[in-house]
N, C-alpha and C positions, 0 to 999 in steps of 0.2 A: 103663890105658885111654889110647887115643890121641885126638887131636882128632877124628878121623873117627868113632871109636866114640862119643864124646860127642855129635857132631852127629847120628849115626844114632839114638841114644837120644832126644835132644831132638826130632828130627823125628817119630819114632814117637809120642812123648807128645803132641806138638802135634796130630797127626792124630787120635789117640784123643780128645783134648779137644774138637776141632772136631766130631767125630761126636756126642759126647755133647751138645754145645751145641745142635746143630741138631735134636736129638731131645728136648731138655729142655723144662722148663716155660715157658721164655721164648723158645722157638724162633721164634714168629711175630714177636715184637718184634725179635729178632736179624735175621731175614730182611728186615723192613721197614727197619731201620737200614742194613743192608748195601746195600739197593737205592737209598738216597738218593744223589743226584748231588752233585758238588762245588758246583754253583751253588745247590742247595737249602741246603746247609750255609752257604755264603757269604752267602746272603740273610738269615740270622739276625742276623749282625753282620759288618761288613766287616773285622774283625781277622784277620790272617793266621794267628793261633794257633788259629782255630776248628777247623781240620783235626786239630790235635793233640788238642783236647778231644773231637772226634768219634771219633778213634781210641781214646782212653781210655774213652769211653762204650761203644763196641762191645766193648772188652775186659771191662768190668764186666758188661755184659749177657751176653756169651758165658760168662763164668765163672759167673754166677748161673744161667744156663740149664743148664749142664753139671752143676751141683751141686743143681739144683732148689730154689734159694733162694726163700724166701717173697717175696711182693710187697712187704711192709713193709720187709724187709731190702734188697731191690733198690732201692726208692725212697730209702731212707736212703743207700745207696752212691752213687746217682746224684746226690743233693743234695750229698753231700760233694765231688763233682767241681766244683761251682760253677755259677753262673748260666748260662753258655754251654751246658754239658752239659745242664742242665735244659731250656733253651729248645729244644735239638735234640731231646731226648727227648720233649718235648711235641708234636712233629710226628708222633709215632708213637702212634696212638690207644690201643693197649694199654698204653703207658707213661704217656701223658697221664692215663689213668684212675687210675693209682696215685700220681701226684705231687700 
């Protein structure tokens, strides 16, 4: 396989995963998180690493939605990301209710 073949495979897999995530059990939370502005994230704490935590949070919710993970498991995964991710997640009503 060439690098281009590897890229094509990864690209297709990413698109498939994205489709599953936006149709999965946590799709509403994923949509709400994706709609948050940088200023909303920055308002939680002034640390410049917040966007990294926000990105990790989206990745966790996306994966959980694509795999139809339970609320309890998703809450556990979010909590494992730390206090900033939990604070961001609590801005989304459907996530706040499971944390």
